[in-house]
C-alpha positions in Angstrom: -8.9 12.2 6.1 -7.7 8.6 6.0 -5.7 7.0 8.8 -2.0 6.6 8.5 -1.4 2.8 7.9 1.4 1.5 10.1 3.8 -0.5 8.1 4.5 -3.5 10.4 6.6 -5.1 7.6 9.0 -2.2 7.5 9.2 -1.8 11.3 9.8 -5.6 11.6 12.5 -5.5 8.9 14.3 -2.7 10.8 14.1 -4.7 14.1 15.5 -7.9 12.4 18.4 -5.8 11.1 19.1 -4.6 14.7 19.0 -8.2 15.8 21.3 -9.4 13.1 23.8 -6.7 13.9 23.8 -7.5 17.6 24.1 -11.2 16.8 27.2 -10.4 14.6 28.8 -8.5 17.4 28.0 -11.3 19.9 29.7 -13.8 17.7 32.7 -11.7 17.0 33.3 -10.6 20.6 32.1 -13.6 22.6 32.0 -16.4 20.2 28.4 -17.2 21.1 25.7 -18.0 18.6 22.1 -17.6 19.8 20.1 -20.8 19.2 16.4 -21.1 18.8 14.5 -24.4 19.1 11.0 -24.8 17.6 8.8 -27.8 18.4 5.8 -28.6 16.2 3.5 -31.5 17.1 1.1 -32.6 14.3 0.5 -31.5 10.7 -1.5 -28.3 11.0 -0.6 -26.4 7.7 -0.7 -22.9 9.2 1.5 -24.0 12.0 3.9 -25.7 9.7 4.2 -22.6 7.5 4.7 -20.4 10.6 7.4 -22.6 12.0 9.2 -22.7 8.7 9.0 -19.0 8.4 10.5 -18.7 11.9 13.4 -21.0 10.9 14.1 -18.9 7.7 14.3 -15.7 9.6 16.3 -17.2 12.5 19.0 -18.2 10.0 18.8 -14.9 8.2 19.5 -13.2 11.6 22.7 -15.2 12.0 21.3 -17.5 14.6 21.2 -21.3 14.9 17.8 -23.0 14.4 16.8 -26.4 15.7 13.5 -27.8 14.4 11.7 -30.7 16.0 8.7 -32.0 14.1 6.8 -34.7 15.9 3.7 -36.7 14.9 0.3 -35.8 16.1 0.1 -39.0 18.3 3.2 -38.1 20.2 2.6 -38.8 23.9 2.7 -36.0 26.3 5.5 -37.7 28.2 7.6 -37.8 25.0 7.1 -34.1 24.3 8.1 -33.3 27.9 11.2 -35.5 27.5 12.2 -33.4 24.5 11.6 -30.2 26.4 13.9 -31.4 29.2 16.6 -32.2 26.6 16.4 -28.8 25.1 16.5 -27.2 28.5 19.8 -28.9 29.1 21.3 -28.1 25.7 23.7 -25.2 26.0 23.4 -24.4 22.3 19.7 -23.7 22.7 18.8 -20.4 24.2 15.2 -20.1 23.2 12.5 -22.7 23.1 9.1 -22.3 21.6 6.4 -25.0 21.3 3.9 -24.1 18.5 0.3 -23.9 19.7 -2.2 -25.4 19.4 -1.2 -28.8 20.6 -3.1 -32.0 20.0 -6.0 -32.3 22.5 -4.4 -35.2 24.4 -1.5 -33.0 25.5 -1.8 -30.5 28.4 -0.5 -27.3 26.9 0.0 -25.6 30.3 2.1 -28.5 31.5 4.3 -28.4 28.4 4.7 -24.6 28.5 5.6 -24.7 32.2 8.2 -27.4 31.7 10.3 -25.0 29.6 13.1 -23.3 31.5 11.7 -19.7 32.1 15.1 -18.3 30.9 14.6 -20.0 27.6 10.8 -19.3 27.3 11.0 -16.9 24.4 7.2 -16.9 23.9 6.9 -15.5 27.4 4.1 -17.9 28.4 5.6 -19.7 31.3 3.8 -18.9 34.5 7.0 -17.5 36.1 7.4 -15.0 33.2 3.7 -14.1 33.4 4.1 -13.4 37.2 7.3 -11.4 36.7 5.6 -9.3 34.0 2.5 -8.7 36.2 4.8 -7.5 39.1 6.9 -5.2 36.9 10.0 -7.3 37.1 12.4 -8.4 34.3 10.8 -11.2 32.3 10.6 -12.7 28.8 7.7 -10.8 27.2 5.2 -12.5 24.8 6.1 -11.6 21.2 2.8 -10.3 19.9 2.1 -7.8 22.7 5.7 -6.8 22.6 5.4 -6.0 18.9 2.1 -4.3 19.5 3.7 -1.9 22.1 6.4 -0.9 19.8 4.1 0.5 17.1 2.1 3.1 19.2 5.3 4.0 21.0 6.9 4.9 17.7 3.8 7.0 16.8 3.3 8.8 20.1 6.8 8.6 21.7 6.1 8.8 25.4 2.8 6.9 26.2 2.6 8.1 29.8 -0.9 9.3 30.6 -2.5 7.9 27.4 -5.8 6.1 27.7 -5.6 2.6 26.4 -8.3 0.0 25.9 -7.5 -3.6 25.1 -10.4 -5.6 23.7 -9.5 -9.2 24.6 -8.5 -11.0 27.7 -6.4 -14.0 26.4 -3.3 -15.0 28.2 -1.3 -14.7 24.9 -2.3 -11.1 23.9 -4.9 -9.3 26.0 -3.6 -9.7 29.5 0.1 -9.2 28.8 -0.7 -6.2 26.5 -2.5 -4.5 29.4 0.4 -5.2 31.6 2.8 -3.7 29.1 0.6 -0.6 28.7 0.4 -0.2 32.5 4.2 -0.4 32.7 4.2 2.6 30.2 2.0 4.6 32.6 -1.1 4.4 30.5 -4.5 4.3 32.0 -5.7 0.9 30.9 -9.1 -0.7 30.5 -9.5 -4.4 29.6 -12.7 -5.1 27.7 -14.0 -8.1 25.8 -16.9 -9.4 23.8 -19.3 -9.4 26.8 -18.4 -5.9 27.9 -21.5 -3.6 28.2 -21.4 -0.4 26.2 -18.2 -1.7 24.5 -18.3 1.0 21.7 -18.5 3.8 24.2 -15.6 2.4 26.3 -13.4 2.0 23.1 -14.1 5.6 22.1 -12.3 6.8 25.2 -9.0 5.2 23.9 -6.0 7.1 22.5 -4.6 3.6 22.0 -7.1 0.8 21.0 -5.8 -2.7 20.8 -8.3 -5.1 19.1 -7.5 -8.8 20.1 -10.9 -10.3 20.5 -10.8 -12.8 17.6 -14.0 -11.7 15.8 -13.8 -10.6 12.2 -14.4 -6.9 11.8 -16.1 -6.5 15.1 -14.6 -3.1 15.8 -16.1 -0.5 13.4 -15.5 3.2 13.0 -18.1 4.1 15.7 -15.8 2.4 18.2 -13.0 4.7 17.6 -12.0 8.0 19.0 -10.9 10.5 16.3 -7.2 10.4 15.9 -6.7 7.3 18.0 -4.0 4.6 17.2 -5.7 1.4 16.5 -3.6 -1.8 16.7 -5.4 -4.7 15.0 -4.2 -8.1 16.3 -6.9 -10.2 14.7 -6.3 -12.6 11.9 -9.6 -14.0 10.6 -10.6 -15.8 7.4 -13.9 -14.7 5.7 -15.6 -15.6 2.5 -15.6 -12.7 0.1 -16.5 -12.8 -3.6 -16.1 -16.6 -3.9 -12.7 -16.6 -2.2 -11.2 -16.6 1.3 -9.5 -13.4 2.4 -7.8 -12.3 5.7 -9.3 -9.6 7.8 -8.7 -8.3 11.3 -10.9 -7.6 14.2 -11.2 -4.1 13.0 -13.4 -3.0 10.0 -10.7 -1.3 8.1 -12.8 0.9 5.8 -14.9 2.5 8.5 -12.0 2.8 10.9 -9.7 4.5 8.4 -11.7 7.6 8.2 -11.6 8.2 11.9 -8.4 6.7 13.4 -5.1 8.6 13.3 -3.1 5.5 12.6 -4.1 1.9 11.9 -2.3 -1.4 11.5 -3.4 -3.3 8.3 -4.3 -7.0 8.2 -2.2 -8.5 6.8 1.1 -6.6 7.1 0.6 -4.9 10.5 1.2 -6.8 13.8 1.9 -10.2 12.1 5.4 -9.5 10.9 6.3 -7.9 14.3 5.6 -11.2 16.1 8.5 -13.1 14.5 10.8 -10.1 14.7 10.2 -9.9 18.4 10.7 -13.7 18.7 14.2 -13.2 17.4 14.7 -10.2 19.7 13.6 -12.3 22.5 16.0 -15.2 21.6 18.9 -12.7 21.5 17.9 -11.3 24.8 17.6 -14.8 26.4 21.1 -15.7 25.0 22.6 -12.6 26.5 21.1 -13.2 30.0 21.9 -16.9 30.0 25.5 -16.0 29.1 25.7 -13.3 31.8 25.8 -10.4 29.4 23.9 -7.2 29.3 20.6 -7.1 27.4 21.1 -5.9 23.8 20.1 -2.3 23.6 16.9 -1.1 21.7 15.3 -4.5 21.3 13.1 -5.1 24.4 10.1 -3.1 25.6 
């Protein structure tokens, strides 16, 4: 029996519709337009495409978008000055700085210069601490999207065993915090974990975010488990390059109960959750209630 493929595109489309509907109400009732500022330093093609897609979807949701494209040689002090300007701009409710930054810029210094209330990526040390201590925070977009998918499959996640393979600040650590908040029993593993396959086989929910192409094979998976594949890796295949995840899809599909494909699984959820976070930030900054059904 083949695993159910979780359609991240369809789920993300539904989430974007909810965001757009809430934005329309916010405009009509409060006269407020949520605004998202995206900052891109340098000319990395993948980053440029990603920022452009964010801008298109922001406008489609009825929000204002502000794009700032800076040359790769931009000094750190110049970037920090721009962040200060965006922090002070009342039309901007969300700020994201596209990573990676050029090596001469301290990414941590830039991220922590963002007003935590406008940190829609959820990377600011204040938001990291709030999430870790169970308080209201801005939640990183990819983990937030990852959480929504097994929650739709299982409903209540309390008591489920979850294994997160990966320990990054962007996905692995916040993913574990979110699953703990759902009352899951959580194990964080990584590429150097001993007996990794045996540990993964205990999971009702397996999140693969290790950044190694097709590392997680079928023998890592508990029959019927929900497998969330966060990885996006390029490999050479039949004289061309194709995208694969951290999970070997063919071997996993015969064992897992549900599986996110790559592409088309977690990826679309990230931008949809960014829009949801921007709306949430706008409501909080404006002294309004959080929009219903958008946050974790």
